C-alpha positions in Angstrom: 110.4 74.3 82.4 110.3 72.0 85.5 107.8 72.3 88.3 110.6 73.6 90.7 111.4 76.4 88.2 107.8 77.4 87.8 107.4 77.5 91.6 110.4 79.6 92.0 109.2 82.0 89.3 105.8 82.2 91.0 107.5 82.9 94.4 109.6 85.7 92.8 106.5 87.3 91.3 104.6 87.1 94.6 107.5 88.7 96.5 107.6 91.6 94.0 103.8 92.1 94.5 104.2 92.1 98.2 107.0 94.6 98.2 105.0 96.9 96.0 101.9 96.9 98.2 102.2 100.1 100.3 101.6 100.1 104.1 100.2 103.2 105.7 101.3 104.8 108.9 97.6 105.2 110.0 94.3 103.6 109.0 90.8 104.9 109.3 88.3 102.7 111.0 86.8 101.9 107.7 90.2 100.8 106.3 91.0 98.8 109.4 87.6 97.1 109.3 88.1 96.0 105.7 91.5 94.6 106.5 90.4 92.6 109.6 87.1 91.5 108.1 84.9 93.1 110.8 82.1 95.7 110.5 82.9 99.4 110.8 80.6 99.7 113.8 82.4 96.9 115.7 85.8 98.3 115.0 84.7 101.8 116.1 83.4 100.3 119.3 86.7 98.5 119.9 88.4 101.9 119.6 85.9 103.5 122.0 86.3 100.7 124.6 90.1 100.6 124.3 90.1 97.1 122.9 92.5 98.4 120.2 94.8 101.3 120.6 93.5 104.2 118.5 93.8 108.0 118.5 91.3 110.7 117.6 92.7 112.7 114.6 91.3 115.6 112.7 89.3 114.1 109.8 88.9 117.3 107.8 85.2 117.0 108.1 84.3 119.7 110.5 84.7 119.7 114.2 84.6 116.0 114.8 87.7 114.0 115.0 87.8 110.4 113.7 89.5 107.4 115.1 92.9 106.5 113.5 94.7 103.1 114.1 98.5 102.9 113.6 100.1 100.3 111.4 101.8 98.9 114.4 98.5 98.3 116.2 97.1 96.7 113.1 100.0 94.2 113.2 99.7 93.7 117.0 96.0 93.0 116.6 96.7 90.5 113.8 99.3 88.7 116.0 97.6 88.9 119.5 94.0 89.9 119.0 91.9 92.3 121.1 93.2 93.9 124.2 91.3 93.5 127.5 88.5 96.0 128.1 89.6 98.9 130.1 
């Protein structure tokens, strides 16, 4: 097997793995923080200050709603970074 054939095989396997990886519609602050490599407290503060677009959604844990960040916002943040403080 040549090097080119091996590389093609590796690329094919990687593409199959990427396609199997599910994306979510919404992420919790904890999930978002793991993906972007920041602390939960920092990401929660970004939500509160409007540095990333997030919504408060029922968390199922009583009367307190939790921040939720959309998949589109995650992609926007990865491309462009934080929004200006509002």
